[in-house]
FIGUKE-382118 format. One record per residue (C-alpha): residue number from 1; residue in one letter; chain; y, z negated, x. Coordinates in steps of 0.001 Angstrom, whole numbers, always signed. Layout:
N
R  vexro  fipa  torse        v        w        u
R    NUM     a      A        Y        Z        X
...
***
This chain:
479
R  vexro  fipa  torse        v        w        u
R      1     m      A      +65     +262     -315
R      2     q      A    +3493     +819    +1140
R      3     t      A    +6334    -1272     +592
R      4     t      A   +10049    -1453    +1804
R      5     l      A   +11221    -4772    +4002
R      6     q      A   +15251    -4309    +5142
R      7     g      A   +15089     -349    +4640
R      8     m      A   +11845     -424    +6112
R      9     e      A    +8609    +1289    +4874
R     10     l      A    +6300    -1552    +6171
R     11     s      A    +2209     -875    +5135
R     12     v      A      -94    -3606    +6248
R     13     a      A    -4249    -3777    +5819
R     14     i      A    -6530    -6407    +5604
R     15     l      A    -9860    -6079    +6944
R     16     m      A   -12358    -8805    +5848
R     17     d      A   -14838   -10630    +4040
R     18     d      A   -13586   -13696    +3255
R     19     l      A   -11427   -13256      -56
R     20     a      A    -9851   -16733      +92
R     21     s      A    -8556   -16492    +3692
R     22     a      A    -7691   -12950    +2200
R     23     k      A    -5963   -13723     -549
R     24     e      A    -3626   -16348    +2192
R     25     i      A    -2334   -13890    +4169
R     26     a      A    -1827   -11697    +1042
R     27     s      A     +698   -14493     -193
R     28     a      A    +2120   -14929    +2888
R     29     l      A    +3100   -10905    +2771
R     30     r      A    +4156   -10985     -420
R     31     q      A    +6788   -13542     +728
R     32     n      A    +8699   -10033    +1877
R     33     n      A    +7523    -8476     -631
R     34     i      A    +4549    -6833    +1216
R     35     l      A    +1168    -5854     -785
R     36     a      A    -1627    -5885    +1879
R     37     h      A    -4631    -3294    +1176
R     38     h      A    -7894    -4735    +1526
R     39     f      A   -10584    -3790    +2797
R     40     q      A   -14111    -5346    +2995
R     41     s      A   -16233    -2805    +5203
R     42     l      A   -15516    -1275    +8125
R     43     d      A   -16550    +1710    +7529
R     44     e      A   -14324    +1746    +4088
R     45     f      A   -11277    +1250    +7141
R     46     w      A   -12685    +3597    +9511
R     47     v      A   -12344    +6442    +6345
R     48     a      A    -9692    +4980    +4884
R     49     s      A    -7521    +5171    +7909
R     50     s      A    -8356    +8911    +9423
R     51     i      A    -6664    +9799    +6371
R     52     q      A    -3186    +7316    +6478
R     53     m      A    -3010    +4817    +8926
R     54     p      A    -1153    +1552    +8243
R     55     d      A     +717      -96   +10179
R     56     m      A     -902    -3188   +11203
R     57     v      A    -3592    -4084   +10240
R     58     i      A    -4800    -7543   +10486
R     59     v      A    -8835    -7481   +11303
R     60     d      A   -11385   -10973   +10846
R     61     v      A   -13015   -11232   +14357
R     62     t      A   -16378   -11548   +12222
R     63     k      A   -14969    -7768   +11436
R     64     m      A   -15743    -6461   +15479
R     65     s      A   -19061    -4077   +14448
R     66     q      A   -21073    -3440   +11541
R     67     g      A   -24430    -1848   +12110
R     68     s      A   -23660     +850   +14904
R     69     v      A   -19866    +1368   +14205
R     70     q      A   -18066     -690   +16405
R     71     f      A   -14416    -1543   +16135
R     72     k      A   -13273    -1165   +19270
R     73     q      A   -14873    +2226   +19684
R     74     h      A   -12051    +3385   +16400
R     75     p      A    -9899    +6756   +17811
R     76     k      A    -6974    +5010   +17184
R     77     v      A    -7960    +1522   +19104
R     78     i      A    -8846    +3698   +22131
R     79     d      A    -5969    +5866   +22047
R     80     q      A    -3664    +2616   +21553
R     81     s      A    -1878    +4284   +18676
R     82     l      A    -3269    +1578   +16094
R     83     c      A    -1694    -1697   +15557
R     84     y      A    -3985    -4326   +14956
R     85     v      A    -3654    -8606   +14874
R     86     f      A    -6547   -10618   +14679
R     87     y      A    -7411   -13168   +12915
R     88     s      A    -9977   -16131   +13497
R     89     k      A    -9915   -20309   +11815
R     90     e      A   -11912   -22785   +13345
R     91     s      A   -14950   -21639   +12493
R     92     t      A   -15258   -17900   +14272
R     93     k      A   -12540   -18704   +17207
R     94     i      A   -15504   -18537   +19386
R     95     l      A   -15887   -14874   +18410
R     96     l      A   -12157   -13902   +19736
R     97     q      A   -14143   -13222   +23098
R     98     s      A   -15481   -10508   +21596
R     99     t      A   -11631    -8820   +21470
R    100     y      A   -11465    -9304   +25490
R    101     g      A   -10590    -5552   +26725
R    102     l      A    -8560    -4690   +23363
R    103     k      A    -4602    -4979   +23324
R    104     p      A    -3689    -6613   +20212
R    105     f      A     -265    -6451   +18482
R    106     g      A    -1058   -10253   +18462
R    107     y      A    -3463   -13431   +16932
R    108     i      A    -2780   -15476   +14193
R    109     h      A    -5421   -18673   +13525
R    110     n      A    -6166   -19935    +9825
R    111     d      A    -4339   -23559   +10108
R    112     a      A     -667   -25149    +8086
R    113     s      A    +1134   -22829   +10788
R    114     l      A     -446   -19180    +8902
R    115     n      A    +2360   -18271    +6770
R    116     v      A    +4668   -18696    +9952
R    117     q      A    +2660   -16489   +11864
R    118     i      A    +2434   -13630   +10156
R    119     l      A    +6077   -13666    +8909
R    120     s      A    +6461   -13721   +12616
R    121     l      A    +4144   -11243   +13170
R    122     v      A    +6261    -8547   +10632
R    123     d      A    +9295    -9249   +11469
R    124     r      A    +8357    -8225   +15279
R    125     k      A    +6748    -5034   +13901
R    126     v      A    +9865    -4300   +11822
R    127     e      A   +12165    -4837   +14706
R    128     m      A    +9570    -2216   +16945
R    129     i      A    +9350     +810   +14117
R    130     k      A   +13077      -89   +13735
R    131     h      A   +13365     +598   +17527
R    132     q      A   +11004    +3545   +17895
R    133     k      A   +12974    +5463   +14858
R    134     e      A   +16056    +4981   +16791
R    135     m      A   +13763    +6315   +19711
R    136     k      A   +12941    +9324   +18138
R    137     e      A   +16524    +9674   +16150
R    138     l      A   +17730    +9712   +20126
R    139     e      A   +14827   +11815   +21465
R    140     m      A   +15678   +14428   +18663
R    141     r      A   +19153   +14490   +19770
R    142     i      A   +18869   +14285   +23115
R    143     q      A   +16295   +17618   +22008
R    144     r      A   +19545   +18816   +19966
R    145     l      A   +21984   +18522   +22586
R    146     q      A   +19416   +20207   +25307
R    147     s      A   +18079   +23229   +23247
R    148     r      A   +22290   +23915   +22042
R    149     s      A   +23259   +23485   +25914
R    150     q      A   +20138   +26082   +26823
R    151     r      A   +22094   +28428   +23734
R    152     l      A   +25309   +28397   +24860
R    153     i      A   +24051   +28617   +28697
R    154     s      A   +22542   +31897   +27578
R    155     d      A   +25476   +32690   +25196
R    156     r      A   +27717   +32047   +28775
R    157     s      A   +24765   +34112   +30829
R    158     s      A   +24905   +36613   +27546
R    159     a      A   +28199   +37586   +27960
R    160     e      A   +28918   +37258   +31746
R    161     e      A   +25838   +39749   +31824
R    162     f      A   +27708   +41836   +28576
R    163     k      A   +31616   +41268   +30521
R    164     a      A   +29539   +43038   +34033
R    165     h      A   +27762   +45591   +32049
R    166     f      A   +31004   +46034   +30151
R    167     e      A   +33367   +46037   +33596
R    168     f      A   +30785   +49116   +35246
R    169     i      A   +31004   +51276   +31874
R    170     r      A   +35163   +50755   +31584
R    171     t      A   +34969   +51476   +35607
R    172     f      A   +32213   +54614   +35403
R    173     c      A   +33982   +56636   +32102
R    174     s      A   +37544   +55618   +34236
R    175     e      A   +36055   +57137   +36690
R    176     v      A   +34427   +60172   +35124
R    177     e      A   +37960   +60947   +33340
R    178     e      A   +39868   +61120   +36415
R    179     d      A   +37358   +63705   +38149
R    180     s      A   +36922   +65999   +34872
R    181     l      A   +40395   +66664   +35947
R    182     k      A   +39456   +68920   +38555
R    183     q      A   +36389   +69679   +37222
R    184     d      A   +34028   +70522   +34180
R    185     f      A   +33538   +67186   +32368
R    186     t      A   +29559   +67537   +32664
R    187     q      A   +29601   +68007   +36674
R    188     a      A   +31475   +65037   +36914
R    189     i      A   +28895   +62663   +34858
R    190     i      A   +26404   +63960   +37084
R    191     s      A   +28162   +63102   +39902
R    192     k      A   +28465   +59504   +38708
R    193     l      A   +24937   +59765   +37487
R    194     e      A   +22847   +60778   +40842
R    195     k      A   +25127   +57291   +42527
R    196     w      A   +23813   +54763   +39642
R    197     d      A   +21452   +52949   +41386
R    198     a      A   +19457   +51954   +38080
R    199     i      A   +18261   +54826   +36914
R    200     d      A   +16073   +57100   +37281
R    201     g      A   +16622   +60537   +36166
R    202     y      A   +18949   +62444   +33855
R    203     g      A   +19007   +65428   +31793
R    204     i      A   +21599   +66946   +29830
R    205     y      A   +21358   +69605   +26813
R    206     e      A   +24992   +71449   +25920
R    207     l      A   +25373   +74374   +23526
R    208     n      A   +26507   +77538   +24736
R    209     q      A   +29305   +79523   +23964
R    210     s      A   +27813   +80968   +20730
R    211     g      A   +26342   +77919   +19446
R    212     q      A   +23029   +79003   +18884
R    213     k      A   +21173   +77912   +22261
R    214     l      A   +21166   +74564   +24022
R    215     v      A   +21508   +74922   +27628
R    216     s      A   +21118   +72940   +31088
R    217     p      A   +23116   +72867   +34212
R    218     d      A   +22423   +75081   +36748
R    219     i      A   +22082   +72155   +39343
R    220     t      A   +19925   +70909   +41903
R    221     k      A   +20053   +67219   +41395
R    222     r      A   +17602   +64307   +43210
R    223     k      A   +17448   +62589   +39534
R    224     h      A   +18454   +65753   +37685
R    225     h      A   +15677   +67087   +35393
R    226     p      A   +16440   +70528   +34386
R    227     f      A   +15656   +71634   +31398
R    228     p      A   +14575   +74896   +29115
R    229     s      A   +17214   +76662   +27143
R    230     l      A   +15994   +76055   +23184
R    231     w      A   +17162   +78971   +21663
R    232     l      A   +17807   +77202   +17773
R    233     g      A   +17752   +80270   +15258
R    234     q      A   +21121   +79039   +13815
R    235     a      A   +24228   +78651   +14914
R    236     n      A   +25650   +75035   +15714
R    237     h      A   +29425   +75439   +14962
R    238     h      A   +29808   +71633   +14543
R    239     g      A   +27561   +70122   +17835
R    240     i      A   +24371   +69759   +18135
R    241     e      A   +22721   +69098   +15178
R    242     k      A   +19939   +67190   +13762
R    243     f      A   +17434   +69298   +14358
R    244     a      A   +18445   +70676   +17474
R    245     q      A   +18448   +66888   +18801
R    246     e      A   +14835   +66230   +17882
R    247     m      A   +14123   +69671   +19482
R    248     a      A   +15691   +68289   +22678
R    249     s      A   +13876   +64769   +22712
R    250     q      A   +10811   +66364   +22473
R    251     v      A   +11803   +68929   +25480
R    252     a      A   +12667   +66014   +27848
R    253     n      A    +9470   +63226   +26768
R    254     d      A    +7618   +66426   +27944
R    255     l      A    +9480   +66150   +31187
R    256     f      A   +10115   +62197   +31742
R    257     e      A    +7420   +59943   +33135
R    258     v      A    +9216   +57030   +31321
R    259     e      A   +10518   +57919   +27789
R    260     p      A   +14476   +58448   +28309
R    261     i      A   +16959   +57463   +25848
R    262     l      A   +19183   +59138   +24410
R    263     l      A   +22513   +59023   +24227
R    264     k      A   +24787   +61667   +22284
R    265     i      A   +28147   +62174   +23726
R    266     h      A   +31053   +62916   +20447
R    267     a      A   +34182   +65008   +21344
R    268     g      A   +35607   +65157   +17912
R    269     n      A   +33347   +67267   +15882
R    270     q      A   +30399   +65067   +13642
R    271     m      A   +28310   +66247   +15949
R    272     p      A   +27739   +66023   +19450
R    273     e      A   +28635   +67986   +21885
R    274     i      A   +26165   +66936   +24773
R    275     a      A   +22938   +64864   +24910
R    276     l      A   +22727   +63291   +27626
R    277     f      A   +19088   +61651   +28516
R    278     v      A   +18676   +58658   +30752
R    279     s      A   +15342   +56970   +31734
R    280     f      A   +14998   +54017   +34330
R    281     r      A   +11987   +51687   +35716
R    282     e      A   +14069   +48083   +35874
R    283     e      A   +13385   +45856   +32403
R    284     r      A   +17154   +44408   +32741
R    285     m      A   +18528   +47699   +31557
R    286     m      A   +16496   +47137   +28664
R    287     n      A   +20039   +44767   +27566
R    288     f      A   +22868   +47492   +29000
R    289     p      A   +24682   +47952   +26289
R    290     w      A   +24178   +52053   +25729
R    291     d      A   +25732   +51858   +22603
R    292     v      A   +29154   +50803   +24194
R    293     f      A   +28291   +53043   +26653
R    294     e      A   +27445   +56352   +24456
R    295     s      A   +30820   +55144   +22615
R    296     i      A   +33054   +54623   +25723
R    297     l      A   +31768   +57635   +27416
R    298     s      A   +32645   +59886   +23562
R    299     s      A   +35851   +58523   +23817
R    300     s      A   +36639   +59898   +27322
R    301     l      A   +35202   +63486   +26503
R    302     r      A   +38059   +63322   +23525
R    303     r      A   +40808   +62628   +25676
R    304     i      A   +39322   +64907   +28608
R    305     k      A   +39385   +67508   +25697
R    306     l      A   +43021   +66155   +23873
R    307     h      A   +44219   +66448   +27952
R    308     q      A   +43488   +70185   +27931
R    309     q      A   +45017   +71210   +24727
R    310     i      A   +48494   +70430   +26546
R    311     p      A   +49722   +72848   +29213
R    312     q      A   +49379   +71714   +32762
R    313     y      A   +51665   +72749   +35189
R    314     t      A   +53622   +75646   +32930
R    315     s      A   +55963   +75734   +35757
R    316     q      A   +53217   +77010   +38096
R    317     f      A   +52483   +80285   +36423
R    318     t      A   +54452   +83515   +38072
R    319     p      A   +54320   +86874   +36329
R    320     m      A   +52291   +89523   +37945
R    321     w      A   +55184   +91167   +38661
R    322     e      A   +57832   +88376   +39858
R    323     a      A   +54496   +87567   +42321
R    324     l      A   +54590   +91676   +43649
R    325     d      A   +58704   +90932   +44580
R    326     n      A   +58185   +87607   +45749
R    327     m      A   +55249   +89408   +48123
R    328     d      A   +58285   +92015   +49557
R    329     k      A   +60787   +88629   +50032
R    330     m      A   +58232   +86868   +51802
R    331     q      A   +57831   +89959   +54132
R    332     r      A   +61512   +90733   +54834
R    333     a      A   +61701   +87221   +55689
R    334     g      A   +58648   +87415   +58277
R    335     s      A   +57932   +84499   +60531
R    336     d      A   +60967   +82384   +58661
R    337     s      A   +58767   +82641   +55692
R    338     d      A   +57448   +79032   +54106
R    339     t      A   +55178   +80619   +52400
R    340     r      A   +51393   +82092   +52317
R    341     i      A   +49157   +83965   +50869
R    342     l      A   +45473   +83388   +49260
R    343     c      A   +44098   +86157   +47204
R    344     l      A   +41155   +84373   +44862
R    345     s      A   +38951   +87636   +43659
R    346     l      A   +37088   +87543   +40433
R    347     i      A   +35978   +90931   +40527
R    348     p      A   +32471   +89730   +41745
R    349     i      A   +31533   +87966   +38628
R    350     v      A   +33431   +90383   +36334
R    351     d      A   +30734   +93527   +37791
R    352     v      A   +28135   +90693   +36461
R    353     a      A   +29778   +90322   +33255
R    354     k      A   +30794   +94284   +33230
R    355     k      A   +26921   +95714   +34223
R    356     r      A   +24912   +92905   +31525
R    357     i      A   +26151   +94042   +28674
R    358     q      A   +23260   +92438   +26460
R    359     n      A   +24118   +89100   +28082
R    360     k      A   +27791   +88546   +26552
R    361     f      A   +30646   +87013   +28506
R    362     y      A   +32653   +84755   +26631
R    363     w      A   +35713   +85434   +28249
R    364     s      A   +38523   +83836   +26807
R    365     a      A   +35954   +80094   +27136
R    366     f      A   +35700   +81443   +31226
R    367     f      A   +39422   +82044   +31642
R    368     n      A   +40782   +78339   +29928
R    369     d      A   +38029   +76428   +31581
R    370     f      A   +38529   +77998   +34849
R    371     f      A   +42908   +77832   +34835
R    372     i      A   +42544   +74249   +33003
R    373     q      A   +39857   +72883   +35824
R    374     l      A   +42239   +74449   +38450
R    375     s      A   +45291   +73567   +37569
R    376     g      A   +43909   +69530   +37599
R    377     r      A   +43709   +70615   +41183
R    378     l      A   +46649   +72257   +42402
R    379     n      A   +49313   +70915   +44409
R    380     k      A   +53065   +71144   +42118
R    381     s      A   +54288   +72986   +44597
R    382     t      A   +51474   +75922   +44930
R    383     k      A   +52476   +79207   +42327
R    384     l      A   +50031   +81406   +41414
R    385     s      A   +49908   +84916   +39350
R    386     l      A   +46900   +86738   +37409
R    387     f      A   +46388   +90169   +38574
R    388     g      A   +44644   +90655   +35326
R    389     p      A   +40578   +90079   +35060
R    390     w      A   +40175   +90855   +38656
R    391     h      A   +42531   +88259   +41230
R    392     v      A   +45009   +85161   +41850
R    393     m      A   +47199   +85238   +43414
R    394     f      A   +48263   +81327   +44761
R    395     f      A   +51607   +81654   +46714
R    396     v      A   +51444   +77854   +49053
R    397     p      A   +53229   +76202   +50989
R    398     k      A   +51834   +76998   +54436
R    399     e      A   +52356   +73162   +54850
R    400     d      A   +49656   +72187   +52783
R    401     l      A   +47619   +75866   +53625
R    402     e      A   +44209   +74326   +54935
R    403     t      A   +44003   +71515   +52058
R    404     e      A   +44486   +74563   +49282
R    405     f      A   +42026   +76630   +50893
R    406     k      A   +39195   +74368   +51243
R    407     m      A   +39885   +73419   +47926
R    408     l      A   +39185   +76429   +46559
R    409     q      A   +36431   +77139   +48335
R    410     l      A   +35104   +73848   +46852
R    411     f      A   +35935   +74646   +43752
R    412     i      A   +34554   +78033   +42936
R    413     r      A   +31579   +76343   +44753
R    414     q      A   +31134   +74108   +41639
R    415     f      A   +32359   +75513   +39206
R    416     s      A   +30103   +76511   +36341
R    417     f      A   +29971   +80452   +36179
R    418     w      A   +26815   +80558   +34214
R    419     k      A   +27941   +78925   +31170
R    420     f      A   +30053   +81510   +29652
R    421     f      A   +27055   +83965   +29423
R    422     e      A   +24700   +84199   +26513
R    423     d      A   +21810   +83817   +28146
R    424     n      A   +22319   +81407   +31592
R    425     s      A   +19041   +82186   +33090
R    426     q      A   +19731   +85421   +34872
R    427     i      A   +20575   +83390   +37865
R    428     l      A   +24088   +83894   +39757
R    429     s      A   +23649   +85130   +43403
R    430     e      A   +26021   +84500   +46477
R    431     e      A   +27299   +88274   +46094
R    432     m      A   +28077   +87910   +42160
R    433     m      A   +30447   +84869   +43269
R    434     p      A   +34080   +84964   +43786
R    435     t      A   +35822   +85185   +46942
R    436     i      A   +38872   +83716   +48079
R    437     k      A   +41030   +85219   +51528
R    438     l      A   +44519   +85268   +53204
R    439     i      A   +46518   +88005   +53070
R    440     p      A   +49610   +89319   +54450
R    441     a      A   +52966   +88887   +52080
R    442     s      A   +53019   +92872   +50853
R    443     s      A   +53099   +94332   +47658
R    444     a      A   +52050   +97343   +48977
R    445     h      A   +49496   +95636   +51335
R    446     y      A   +47958   +94166   +48679
R    447     l      A   +47681   +96975   +46338
R    448     k      A   +45885   +98485   +49844
R    449     i      A   +43502   +95725   +49640
R    450     f      A   +42987   +95700   +45601
R    451     e      A   +42204   +99233   +45847
R    452     k      A   +40138   +99186   +48568
R    453     e      A   +37671   +96090   +46899
R    454     f      A   +37465   +98956   +43830
R    455     e      A   +36610  +101409   +46044
R    456     e      A   +33954   +99214   +48314
R    457     k      A   +32744   +97853   +45052
R    458     a      A   +31961  +101606   +43405
R    459     s      A   +30482  +103185   +46990
R    460     q      A   +28792  +100225   +47169
R    461     d      A   +27103  +100462   +43297
R    462     e      A   +26620  +104460   +44086
R    463     t      A   +24351  +103010   +47581
R    464     k      A   +22174  +100907   +45611
R    465     r      A   +21943  +103637   +42918
R    466     l      A   +20895  +106256   +45848
R    467     m      A   +18552  +103582   +46892
R    468     t      A   +17112  +103072   +43546
R    469     l      A   +16065  +106793   +43131
R    470     a      A   +14576  +107366   +46531
R    471     r      A   +12386  +104562   +46003
R    472     g      A   +11616  +105990   +42438
R    473     e      A   +11422  +109514   +44213
R    474     s      A    +9123  +107966   +47278
R    475     k      A    +6580  +106476   +44295
R    476     r      A    +6263  +109266   +42464
R    477     l      A    +5081  +111496   +45911
R    478     s      A    +2464  +108654   +46807
R    479     v      A     +880  +109175   +43816
***
């Protein structure tokens, strides 16, 4: 039975055969409103205590054993979780020796002070339960504090980790934006990804100029996975459509050793303009905020697109006829002229575009991208003039000649000419690439160079044609 003592619940059991003694003990307990449960059989107590263990049991020393069942063999006695008190009277006190080796909560003896003995034990047990309860509450409080501390530490660690990741992303995207002023956005990303130690590989898909095909950059880099071109069967005018993303993902999953994640980089359309696949082996990269990275990269691409819509250094462009006049002025000035002329010949790439009739070349997109990227690299003091689709003339201050010449050479090597052919699978050889050279300051001399370049090109084409005919004739005769 359970009752309340000073706000505490206390359950007491009495294990004894002597009904008179049991009544005396029960009477003493009732003075504190405790109703005890009486057991006469050790077996019965054994079963009952396994269902609900009392806070305290008063055991007559005559009940130390019953047949093969021994009180000291009770599991709760062995593990010392049972609170028990031994009761004896004058005629049974000799049996107290059977309690040797046990650790009872106390002893009571049937004499005139029995009530006092019982009440003293009860008070002590109540105090003990109070202390245990307080201890448990303190332990729970400590556990809560420890859990809270661990959460705070974990949250702080996560916050610090996110802060480090965010700082990395901010720097990464900032540098991509800066580099994109001087080269293609995709090339700028590739340069950064190649140096990112935490990733193992990457691959990129973009739409070609017609929007009917997914193409991958024609580059050879250590971490870059070149993707085959994918004909989509329909034009994607508003970015890479869902079905095209799924096709790209299938290709990427087949080519990567570790399944990559897809980052969709938007430039303002509903669908992404770039599908970037990235793979990694480091487990910590699972916690990298890829969604934030994707979002900030998209913001960078949008800013670059907006920047490219603003005319850059329009004052640098000189009409062709003024450029010819300037050449003659420089010729008259002779060695006193503080300007030098570089001629960038686009004739090789124009010739390729002219001959590959079945492989459409997107002229407008080419010249727009070409001059947008070039304007981000040129010194403001350099002037330039466009001579049709064939030549670009650069009027460079002589002190900047070497740096501008090297810059233009590097620019030609890095520019993605292949992107502007509808079918980019046909490789552009070295002889098909634009060339740059220093020319004398003279309009007449330049026009002769211009004519000579076309004559040489025509002669080369005629030679190739004759050689092709000769090879065909030789095969015919050998047959």
